[in-house]
Structures are given as C-alpha cells and as structure tokens.
PDB file of N, H, CA, C and O in Angstrom:
ATOM      1  N   MET A   1     -21.200  15.370 -48.141  1.00  0.00           N
ATOM      2  CA  MET A   1     -22.144  14.407 -48.677  1.00  0.00           C
ATOM      3  C   MET A   1     -23.098  13.990 -47.545  1.00  0.00           C
ATOM      4  O   MET A   1     -22.640  13.594 -46.472  1.00  0.00           O
ATOM      5  N   PRO A   2     -24.398  14.074 -47.770  1.00  0.00           N
ATOM      6  CA  PRO A   2     -25.355  13.690 -46.723  1.00  0.00           C
ATOM      7  C   PRO A   2     -25.368  12.176 -46.499  1.00  0.00           C
ATOM      8  O   PRO A   2     -25.094  11.391 -47.406  1.00  0.00           O
ATOM      9  N   VAL A   3     -25.688  11.802 -45.287  1.00  0.00           N
ATOM     10  H   VAL A   3     -25.911  12.440 -44.550  1.00  0.00           H
ATOM     11  CA  VAL A   3     -25.790  10.394 -44.923  1.00  0.00           C
ATOM     12  C   VAL A   3     -27.260  10.006 -44.937  1.00  0.00           C
ATOM     13  O   VAL A   3     -28.087  10.676 -44.319  1.00  0.00           O
ATOM     14  N   GLU A   4     -27.583   8.944 -45.626  1.00  0.00           N
ATOM     15  H   GLU A   4     -26.911   8.399 -46.127  1.00  0.00           H
ATOM     16  CA  GLU A   4     -28.959   8.462 -45.698  1.00  0.00           C
ATOM     17  C   GLU A   4     -29.111   7.239 -44.803  1.00  0.00           C
ATOM     18  O   GLU A   4     -28.383   6.257 -44.949  1.00  0.00           O
ATOM     19  N   ILE A   5     -30.060   7.307 -43.879  1.00  0.00           N
ATOM     20  H   ILE A   5     -30.651   8.105 -43.760  1.00  0.00           H
ATOM     21  CA  ILE A   5     -30.319   6.191 -42.973  1.00  0.00           C
ATOM     22  C   ILE A   5     -31.366   5.302 -43.622  1.00  0.00           C
ATOM     23  O   ILE A   5     -32.496   5.726 -43.868  1.00  0.00           O
ATOM     24  N   MET A   6     -30.978   4.067 -43.894  1.00  0.00           N
ATOM     25  H   MET A   6     -30.060   3.723 -43.693  1.00  0.00           H
ATOM     26  CA  MET A   6     -31.879   3.140 -44.562  1.00  0.00           C
ATOM     27  C   MET A   6     -32.680   2.307 -43.563  1.00  0.00           C
ATOM     28  O   MET A   6     -33.761   1.815 -43.888  1.00  0.00           O
ATOM     29  N   GLU A   7     -32.159   2.151 -42.364  1.00  0.00           N
ATOM     30  H   GLU A   7     -31.281   2.550 -42.101  1.00  0.00           H
ATOM     31  CA  GLU A   7     -32.829   1.318 -41.380  1.00  0.00           C
ATOM     32  C   GLU A   7     -32.590   1.925 -39.999  1.00  0.00           C
ATOM     33  O   GLU A   7     -31.482   2.357 -39.681  1.00  0.00           O
ATOM     34  N   LEU A   8     -33.628   1.951 -39.197  1.00  0.00           N
ATOM     35  H   LEU A   8     -34.529   1.600 -39.455  1.00  0.00           H
ATOM     36  CA  LEU A   8     -33.531   2.493 -37.850  1.00  0.00           C
ATOM     37  C   LEU A   8     -34.052   1.448 -36.878  1.00  0.00           C
ATOM     38  O   LEU A   8     -35.187   0.988 -36.999  1.00  0.00           O
ATOM     39  N   ILE A   9     -33.229   1.080 -35.925  1.00  0.00           N
ATOM     40  H   ILE A   9     -32.307   1.454 -35.827  1.00  0.00           H
ATOM     41  CA  ILE A   9     -33.613   0.086 -34.927  1.00  0.00           C
ATOM     42  C   ILE A   9     -33.633   0.769 -33.566  1.00  0.00           C
ATOM     43  O   ILE A   9     -32.638   1.357 -33.142  1.00  0.00           O
ATOM     44  N   VAL A  10     -34.765   0.688 -32.890  1.00  0.00           N
ATOM     45  H   VAL A  10     -35.574   0.210 -33.235  1.00  0.00           H
ATOM     46  CA  VAL A  10     -34.914   1.293 -31.570  1.00  0.00           C
ATOM     47  C   VAL A  10     -35.213   0.178 -30.580  1.00  0.00           C
ATOM     48  O   VAL A  10     -36.155  -0.595 -30.757  1.00  0.00           O
ATOM     49  N   ARG A  11     -34.400   0.108 -29.540  1.00  0.00           N
ATOM     50  H   ARG A  11     -33.635   0.736 -29.396  1.00  0.00           H
ATOM     51  CA  ARG A  11     -34.605  -0.889 -28.493  1.00  0.00           C
ATOM     52  C   ARG A  11     -34.712  -0.166 -27.163  1.00  0.00           C
ATOM     53  O   ARG A  11     -33.995   0.800 -26.903  1.00  0.00           O
ATOM     54  N   ALA A  12     -35.617  -0.647 -26.328  1.00  0.00           N
ATOM     55  H   ALA A  12     -36.200  -1.432 -26.538  1.00  0.00           H
ATOM     56  CA  ALA A  12     -35.784  -0.047 -25.009  1.00  0.00           C
ATOM     57  C   ALA A  12     -36.048  -1.141 -23.990  1.00  0.00           C
ATOM     58  O   ALA A  12     -36.751  -2.113 -24.266  1.00  0.00           O
ATOM     59  N   ASN A  13     -35.482  -0.970 -22.827  1.00  0.00           N
ATOM     60  H   ASN A  13     -34.911  -0.180 -22.603  1.00  0.00           H
ATOM     61  CA  ASN A  13     -35.735  -1.872 -21.710  1.00  0.00           C
ATOM     62  C   ASN A  13     -36.459  -1.080 -20.638  1.00  0.00           C
ATOM     63  O   ASN A  13     -35.944  -0.072 -20.153  1.00  0.00           O
ATOM     64  N   VAL A  14     -37.638  -1.524 -20.268  1.00  0.00           N
ATOM     65  H   VAL A  14     -38.056  -2.343 -20.662  1.00  0.00           H
ATOM     66  CA  VAL A  14     -38.417  -0.862 -19.240  1.00  0.00           C
ATOM     67  C   VAL A  14     -38.486  -1.795 -18.048  1.00  0.00           C
ATOM     68  O   VAL A  14     -38.935  -2.935 -18.169  1.00  0.00           O
ATOM     69  N   GLN A  15     -38.044  -1.315 -16.901  1.00  0.00           N
ATOM     70  H   GLN A  15     -37.680  -0.389 -16.803  1.00  0.00           H
ATOM     71  CA  GLN A  15     -38.061  -2.124 -15.701  1.00  0.00           C
ATOM     72  C   GLN A  15     -38.874  -1.408 -14.641  1.00  0.00           C
ATOM     73  O   GLN A  15     -38.761  -0.195 -14.465  1.00  0.00           O
ATOM     74  N   GLU A  16     -39.693  -2.170 -13.939  1.00  0.00           N
ATOM     75  H   GLU A  16     -39.785  -3.156 -14.082  1.00  0.00           H
ATOM     76  CA  GLU A  16     -40.481  -1.606 -12.865  1.00  0.00           C
ATOM     77  C   GLU A  16     -39.644  -1.564 -11.600  1.00  0.00           C
ATOM     78  O   GLU A  16     -38.663  -2.297 -11.469  1.00  0.00           O
ATOM     79  N   SER A  17     -40.034  -0.707 -10.672  1.00  0.00           N
ATOM     80  H   SER A  17     -40.830  -0.111 -10.778  1.00  0.00           H
ATOM     81  CA  SER A  17     -39.329  -0.663  -9.395  1.00  0.00           C
ATOM     82  C   SER A  17     -39.604  -1.950  -8.625  1.00  0.00           C
ATOM     83  O   SER A  17     -40.631  -2.594  -8.843  1.00  0.00           O
ATOM     84  N   SER A  18     -38.710  -2.326  -7.738  1.00  0.00           N
ATOM     85  H   SER A  18     -37.876  -1.803  -7.561  1.00  0.00           H
ATOM     86  CA  SER A  18     -38.814  -3.607  -7.046  1.00  0.00           C
ATOM     87  C   SER A  18     -40.040  -3.685  -6.146  1.00  0.00           C
ATOM     88  O   SER A  18     -40.559  -4.781  -5.935  1.00  0.00           O
ATOM     89  N   GLY A  19     -40.519  -2.584  -5.613  1.00  0.00           N
ATOM     90  H   GLY A  19     -40.098  -1.693  -5.784  1.00  0.00           H
ATOM     91  CA  GLY A  19     -41.693  -2.593  -4.748  1.00  0.00           C
ATOM     92  C   GLY A  19     -42.979  -2.825  -5.509  1.00  0.00           C
ATOM     93  O   GLY A  19     -43.977  -3.232  -4.915  1.00  0.00           O
ATOM     94  N   ASN A  20     -42.982  -2.582  -6.786  1.00  0.00           N
ATOM     95  H   ASN A  20     -42.171  -2.251  -7.269  1.00  0.00           H
ATOM     96  CA  ASN A  20     -44.186  -2.680  -7.598  1.00  0.00           C
ATOM     97  C   ASN A  20     -44.201  -3.935  -8.464  1.00  0.00           C
ATOM     98  O   ASN A  20     -45.239  -4.265  -9.039  1.00  0.00           O
ATOM     99  N   ALA A  21     -43.079  -4.642  -8.572  1.00  0.00           N
ATOM    100  H   ALA A  21     -42.236  -4.374  -8.105  1.00  0.00           H
ATOM    101  CA  ALA A  21     -42.970  -5.762  -9.505  1.00  0.00           C
ATOM    102  C   ALA A  21     -43.892  -6.915  -9.148  1.00  0.00           C
ATOM    103  O   ALA A  21     -44.487  -7.504 -10.051  1.00  0.00           O
ATOM    104  N   GLY A  22     -44.038  -7.262  -7.897  1.00  0.00           N
ATOM    105  H   GLY A  22     -43.554  -6.784  -7.164  1.00  0.00           H
ATOM    106  CA  GLY A  22     -44.887  -8.383  -7.506  1.00  0.00           C
ATOM    107  C   GLY A  22     -46.347  -8.112  -7.765  1.00  0.00           C
ATOM    108  O   GLY A  22     -47.069  -9.011  -8.195  1.00  0.00           O
ATOM    109  N   ALA A  23     -46.802  -6.908  -7.518  1.00  0.00           N
ATOM    110  H   ALA A  23     -46.216  -6.177  -7.169  1.00  0.00           H
ATOM    111  CA  ALA A  23     -48.204  -6.564  -7.727  1.00  0.00           C
ATOM    112  C   ALA A  23     -48.545  -6.549  -9.209  1.00  0.00           C
ATOM    113  O   ALA A  23     -49.628  -6.985  -9.602  1.00  0.00           O
ATOM    114  N   ALA A  24     -47.645  -6.059 -10.020  1.00  0.00           N
ATOM    115  H   ALA A  24     -46.766  -5.706  -9.701  1.00  0.00           H
ATOM    116  CA  ALA A  24     -47.914  -5.983 -11.452  1.00  0.00           C
ATOM    117  C   ALA A  24     -47.897  -7.369 -12.090  1.00  0.00           C
ATOM    118  O   ALA A  24     -48.610  -7.607 -13.064  1.00  0.00           O
ATOM    119  N   ALA A  25     -47.098  -8.280 -11.557  1.00  0.00           N
ATOM    120  H   ALA A  25     -46.518  -8.086 -10.766  1.00  0.00           H
ATOM    121  CA  ALA A  25     -47.012  -9.615 -12.137  1.00  0.00           C
ATOM    122  C   ALA A  25     -48.288 -10.412 -11.905  1.00  0.00           C
ATOM    123  O   ALA A  25     -48.635 -11.264 -12.723  1.00  0.00           O
ATOM    124  N   THR A  26     -48.993 -10.154 -10.809  1.00  0.00           N
ATOM    125  H   THR A  26     -48.712  -9.462 -10.145  1.00  0.00           H
ATOM    126  CA  THR A  26     -50.209 -10.898 -10.525  1.00  0.00           C
ATOM    127  C   THR A  26     -51.454 -10.199 -11.045  1.00  0.00           C
ATOM    128  O   THR A  26     -52.542 -10.774 -11.020  1.00  0.00           O
ATOM    129  N   ASP A  27     -51.309  -8.968 -11.515  1.00  0.00           N
ATOM    130  H   ASP A  27     -50.425  -8.501 -11.536  1.00  0.00           H
ATOM    131  CA  ASP A  27     -52.453  -8.209 -12.007  1.00  0.00           C
ATOM    132  C   ASP A  27     -52.779  -8.625 -13.434  1.00  0.00           C
ATOM    133  O   ASP A  27     -51.970  -9.280 -14.091  1.00  0.00           O
ATOM    134  N   ASP A  28     -53.955  -8.250 -13.916  1.00  0.00           N
ATOM    135  H   ASP A  28     -54.613  -7.718 -13.382  1.00  0.00           H
ATOM    136  CA  ASP A  28     -54.375  -8.629 -15.267  1.00  0.00           C
ATOM    137  C   ASP A  28     -53.911  -7.641 -16.329  1.00  0.00           C
ATOM    138  O   ASP A  28     -54.338  -7.740 -17.479  1.00  0.00           O
ATOM    139  N   GLY A  29     -53.058  -6.700 -15.979  1.00  0.00           N
ATOM    140  H   GLY A  29     -52.711  -6.619 -15.044  1.00  0.00           H
ATOM    141  CA  GLY A  29     -52.537  -5.753 -16.962  1.00  0.00           C
ATOM    142  C   GLY A  29     -53.245  -4.424 -16.950  1.00  0.00           C
ATOM    143  O   GLY A  29     -52.862  -3.533 -17.709  1.00  0.00           O
ATOM    144  N   SER A  30     -54.252  -4.243 -16.135  1.00  0.00           N
ATOM    145  H   SER A  30     -54.564  -4.966 -15.519  1.00  0.00           H
ATOM    146  CA  SER A  30     -54.987  -2.986 -16.120  1.00  0.00           C
ATOM    147  C   SER A  30     -54.568  -2.106 -14.951  1.00  0.00           C
ATOM    148  O   SER A  30     -55.297  -1.183 -14.589  1.00  0.00           O
ATOM    149  N   SER A  31     -53.418  -2.368 -14.358  1.00  0.00           N
ATOM    150  H   SER A  31     -52.826  -3.118 -14.652  1.00  0.00           H
ATOM    151  CA  SER A  31     -52.954  -1.588 -13.210  1.00  0.00           C
ATOM    152  C   SER A  31     -52.407  -0.245 -13.674  1.00  0.00           C
ATOM    153  O   SER A  31     -52.257   0.004 -14.871  1.00  0.00           O
ATOM    154  N   ASP A  32     -52.113   0.615 -12.703  1.00  0.00           N
ATOM    155  H   ASP A  32     -52.235   0.413 -11.731  1.00  0.00           H
ATOM    156  CA  ASP A  32     -51.535   1.912 -13.014  1.00  0.00           C
ATOM    157  C   ASP A  32     -50.169   1.766 -13.663  1.00  0.00           C
ATOM    158  O   ASP A  32     -49.787   2.588 -14.497  1.00  0.00           O
ATOM    159  N   GLY A  33     -49.428   0.727 -13.290  1.00  0.00           N
ATOM    160  H   GLY A  33     -49.738   0.060 -12.613  1.00  0.00           H
ATOM    161  CA  GLY A  33     -48.121   0.493 -13.892  1.00  0.00           C
ATOM    162  C   GLY A  33     -48.225   0.234 -15.384  1.00  0.00           C
ATOM    163  O   GLY A  33     -47.415   0.738 -16.162  1.00  0.00           O
ATOM    164  N   ALA A  34     -49.212  -0.545 -15.784  1.00  0.00           N
ATOM    165  H   ALA A  34     -49.869  -0.954 -15.151  1.00  0.00           H
ATOM    166  CA  ALA A  34     -49.408  -0.828 -17.207  1.00  0.00           C
ATOM    167  C   ALA A  34     -49.831   0.427 -17.955  1.00  0.00           C
ATOM    168  O   ALA A  34     -49.409   0.653 -19.089  1.00  0.00           O
ATOM    169  N   VAL A  35     -50.660   1.237 -17.325  1.00  0.00           N
ATOM    170  H   VAL A  35     -51.003   1.054 -16.404  1.00  0.00           H
ATOM    171  CA  VAL A  35     -51.096   2.492 -17.948  1.00  0.00           C
ATOM    172  C   VAL A  35     -49.898   3.420 -18.089  1.00  0.00           C
ATOM    173  O   VAL A  35     -49.747   4.094 -19.108  1.00  0.00           O
ATOM    174  N   HIS A  36     -49.045   3.457 -17.065  1.00  0.00           N
ATOM    175  H   HIS A  36     -49.168   2.909 -16.237  1.00  0.00           H
ATOM    176  CA  HIS A  36     -47.861   4.299 -17.115  1.00  0.00           C
ATOM    177  C   HIS A  36     -46.919   3.828 -18.226  1.00  0.00           C
ATOM    178  O   HIS A  36     -46.367   4.647 -18.960  1.00  0.00           O
ATOM    179  N   LYS A  37     -46.736   2.520 -18.347  1.00  0.00           N
ATOM    180  H   LYS A  37     -47.185   1.854 -17.751  1.00  0.00           H
ATOM    181  CA  LYS A  37     -45.890   1.975 -19.411  1.00  0.00           C
ATOM    182  C   LYS A  37     -46.436   2.349 -20.776  1.00  0.00           C
ATOM    183  O   LYS A  37     -45.686   2.753 -21.664  1.00  0.00           O
ATOM    184  N   GLN A  38     -47.747   2.212 -20.941  1.00  0.00           N
ATOM    185  H   GLN A  38     -48.356   1.884 -20.220  1.00  0.00           H
ATOM    186  CA  GLN A  38     -48.364   2.525 -22.229  1.00  0.00           C
ATOM    187  C   GLN A  38     -48.177   4.003 -22.569  1.00  0.00           C
ATOM    188  O   GLN A  38     -47.892   4.346 -23.716  1.00  0.00           O
ATOM    189  N   ALA A  39     -48.335   4.872 -21.576  1.00  0.00           N
ATOM    190  H   ALA A  39     -48.566   4.593 -20.644  1.00  0.00           H
ATOM    191  CA  ALA A  39     -48.143   6.308 -21.805  1.00  0.00           C
ATOM    192  C   ALA A  39     -46.692   6.604 -22.166  1.00  0.00           C
ATOM    193  O   ALA A  39     -46.425   7.439 -23.031  1.00  0.00           O
ATOM    194  N   LEU A  40     -45.759   5.927 -21.512  1.00  0.00           N
ATOM    195  H   LEU A  40     -45.976   5.249 -20.810  1.00  0.00           H
ATOM    196  CA  LEU A  40     -44.345   6.119 -21.811  1.00  0.00           C
ATOM    197  C   LEU A  40     -44.018   5.663 -23.228  1.00  0.00           C
ATOM    198  O   LEU A  40     -43.289   6.344 -23.949  1.00  0.00           O
ATOM    199  N   ILE A  41     -44.549   4.526 -23.624  1.00  0.00           N
ATOM    200  H   ILE A  41     -45.142   3.973 -23.039  1.00  0.00           H
ATOM    201  CA  ILE A  41     -44.314   4.011 -24.974  1.00  0.00           C
ATOM    202  C   ILE A  41     -44.900   4.961 -26.014  1.00  0.00           C
ATOM    203  O   ILE A  41     -44.255   5.249 -27.022  1.00  0.00           O
ATOM    204  N   GLU A  42     -46.112   5.448 -25.780  1.00  0.00           N
ATOM    205  H   GLU A  42     -46.637   5.214 -24.961  1.00  0.00           H
ATOM    206  CA  GLU A  42     -46.746   6.381 -26.716  1.00  0.00           C
ATOM    207  C   GLU A  42     -45.929   7.662 -26.847  1.00  0.00           C
ATOM    208  O   GLU A  42     -45.771   8.185 -27.950  1.00  0.00           O
ATOM    209  N   GLU A  43     -45.415   8.168 -25.738  1.00  0.00           N
ATOM    210  H   GLU A  43     -45.544   7.742 -24.842  1.00  0.00           H
ATOM    211  CA  GLU A  43     -44.604   9.382 -25.771  1.00  0.00           C
ATOM    212  C   GLU A  43     -43.320   9.149 -26.555  1.00  0.00           C
ATOM    213  O   GLU A  43     -42.914  10.004 -27.341  1.00  0.00           O
ATOM    214  N   CYS A  44     -42.677   8.002 -26.351  1.00  0.00           N
ATOM    215  H   CYS A  44     -43.007   7.307 -25.713  1.00  0.00           H
ATOM    216  CA  CYS A  44     -41.451   7.679 -27.090  1.00  0.00           C
ATOM    217  C   CYS A  44     -41.715   7.583 -28.584  1.00  0.00           C
ATOM    218  O   CYS A  44     -40.938   8.093 -29.391  1.00  0.00           O
ATOM    219  N   VAL A  45     -42.802   6.934 -28.948  1.00  0.00           N
ATOM    220  H   VAL A  45     -43.434   6.520 -28.293  1.00  0.00           H
ATOM    221  CA  VAL A  45     -43.150   6.793 -30.366  1.00  0.00           C
ATOM    222  C   VAL A  45     -43.405   8.163 -30.979  1.00  0.00           C
ATOM    223  O   VAL A  45     -42.950   8.439 -32.089  1.00  0.00           O
ATOM    224  N   GLU A  46     -44.125   9.018 -30.273  1.00  0.00           N
ATOM    225  H   GLU A  46     -44.495   8.794 -29.371  1.00  0.00           H
ATOM    226  CA  GLU A  46     -44.402  10.369 -30.782  1.00  0.00           C
ATOM    227  C   GLU A  46     -43.110  11.153 -30.995  1.00  0.00           C
ATOM    228  O   GLU A  46     -42.966  11.851 -31.998  1.00  0.00           O
ATOM    229  N   GLN A  47     -42.177  11.042 -30.062  1.00  0.00           N
ATOM    230  H   GLN A  47     -42.294  10.475 -29.246  1.00  0.00           H
ATOM    231  CA  GLN A  47     -40.919  11.776 -30.190  1.00  0.00           C
ATOM    232  C   GLN A  47     -40.096  11.259 -31.362  1.00  0.00           C
ATOM    233  O   GLN A  47     -39.497  12.047 -32.094  1.00  0.00           O
ATOM    234  N   VAL A  48     -40.060   9.937 -31.547  1.00  0.00           N
ATOM    235  H   VAL A  48     -40.546   9.296 -30.953  1.00  0.00           H
ATOM    236  CA  VAL A  48     -39.326   9.370 -32.679  1.00  0.00           C
ATOM    237  C   VAL A  48     -39.954   9.805 -33.998  1.00  0.00           C
ATOM    238  O   VAL A  48     -39.243  10.172 -34.934  1.00  0.00           O
ATOM    239  N   LEU A  49     -41.277   9.767 -34.074  1.00  0.00           N
ATOM    240  H   LEU A  49     -41.854   9.469 -33.314  1.00  0.00           H
ATOM    241  CA  LEU A  49     -41.954  10.196 -35.298  1.00  0.00           C
ATOM    242  C   LEU A  49     -41.718  11.677 -35.581  1.00  0.00           C
ATOM    243  O   LEU A  49     -41.575  12.071 -36.738  1.00  0.00           O
ATOM    244  N   GLU A  50     -41.676  12.486 -34.548  1.00  0.00           N
ATOM    245  H   GLU A  50     -41.792  12.166 -33.608  1.00  0.00           H
ATOM    246  CA  GLU A  50     -41.421  13.913 -34.721  1.00  0.00           C
ATOM    247  C   GLU A  50     -40.010  14.149 -35.251  1.00  0.00           C
ATOM    248  O   GLU A  50     -39.803  14.991 -36.125  1.00  0.00           O
ATOM    249  N   ILE A  51     -39.046  13.409 -34.724  1.00  0.00           N
ATOM    250  H   ILE A  51     -39.214  12.725 -34.014  1.00  0.00           H
ATOM    251  CA  ILE A  51     -37.669  13.526 -35.213  1.00  0.00           C
ATOM    252  C   ILE A  51     -37.594  13.120 -36.679  1.00  0.00           C
ATOM    253  O   ILE A  51     -36.929  13.778 -37.479  1.00  0.00           O
ATOM    254  N   LEU A  52     -38.280  12.034 -37.028  1.00  0.00           N
ATOM    255  H   LEU A  52     -38.820  11.499 -36.378  1.00  0.00           H
ATOM    256  CA  LEU A  52     -38.269  11.586 -38.423  1.00  0.00           C
ATOM    257  C   LEU A  52     -38.940  12.596 -39.345  1.00  0.00           C
ATOM    258  O   LEU A  52     -38.483  12.808 -40.468  1.00  0.00           O
ATOM    259  N   ARG A  53     -40.021  13.223 -38.879  1.00  0.00           N
ATOM    260  H   ARG A  53     -40.391  13.051 -37.966  1.00  0.00           H
ATOM    261  CA  ARG A  53     -40.676  14.259 -39.686  1.00  0.00           C
ATOM    262  C   ARG A  53     -39.734  15.429 -39.947  1.00  0.00           C
ATOM    263  O   ARG A  53     -39.668  15.942 -41.064  1.00  0.00           O
ATOM    264  N   HIS A  54     -39.009  15.847 -38.915  1.00  0.00           N
ATOM    265  H   HIS A  54     -39.063  15.430 -38.008  1.00  0.00           H
ATOM    266  CA  HIS A  54     -38.066  16.960 -39.070  1.00  0.00           C
ATOM    267  C   HIS A  54     -36.938  16.591 -40.031  1.00  0.00           C
ATOM    268  O   HIS A  54     -36.490  17.430 -40.813  1.00  0.00           O
ATOM    269  N   ARG A  55     -36.485  15.361 -39.978  1.00  0.00           N
ATOM    270  H   ARG A  55     -36.849  14.679 -39.343  1.00  0.00           H
ATOM    271  CA  ARG A  55     -35.416  14.933 -40.890  1.00  0.00           C
ATOM    272  C   ARG A  55     -35.909  14.911 -42.328  1.00  0.00           C
ATOM    273  O   ARG A  55     -35.159  15.240 -43.247  1.00  0.00           O
ATOM    274  N   ASN A  56     -37.166  14.526 -42.532  1.00  0.00           N
ATOM    275  H   ASN A  56     -37.776  14.259 -41.786  1.00  0.00           H
ATOM    276  CA  ASN A  56     -37.706  14.457 -43.891  1.00  0.00           C
ATOM    277  C   ASN A  56     -37.930  15.844 -44.479  1.00  0.00           C
ATOM    278  O   ASN A  56     -37.938  16.002 -45.700  1.00  0.00           O
ATOM    279  N   GLU A  57     -38.113  16.859 -43.620  1.00  0.00           N
ATOM    280  H   GLU A  57     -38.106  16.731 -42.628  1.00  0.00           H
ATOM    281  CA  GLU A  57     -38.322  18.218 -44.098  1.00  0.00           C
ATOM    282  C   GLU A  57     -37.037  18.856 -44.607  1.00  0.00           C
ATOM    283  O   GLU A  57     -37.090  19.812 -45.381  1.00  0.00           O
ATOM    284  N   ARG A  58     -35.905  18.352 -44.193  1.00  0.00           N
ATOM    285  H   ARG A  58     -35.863  17.576 -43.565  1.00  0.00           H
ATOM    286  CA  ARG A  58     -34.628  18.953 -44.592  1.00  0.00           C
ATOM    287  C   ARG A  58     -34.327  18.766 -46.036  1.00  0.00           C
ATOM    288  O   ARG A  58     -33.286  19.218 -46.514  1.00  0.00           O
TER     289      ARG A  58
END
C-alpha cells in the first residue's frame, strides 16, 4: 500500500563562520554572505521542488 504524504515540513539552520559573523551583523544585508545564503536557499528550494515533481510523476 503506498504512503501518501499530506504535509511536509522542512527546517534548516544556517550559521555563518565565526570570522564572518561580526561583519555580516553590521552590514545592510547586501554582503557576499547574504548573497551566498540566498543562493543556498534557492538551490535547496529547487532540489525540494524537483523531488516533489518526481514523486508526483510516479
């Protein structure tokens, strides 16, 4: 019998390295660290959506 997932919860904790934390905290959010975080989040979302697409094709 197949299992149907009715709800999917994804949690992630992103932590910066200790050498970069002080600079990012005082920046306005346009630093390389913020760009890197945004790229990482976008990649994670794309991978999750791809997995869901493959599951729906089955």
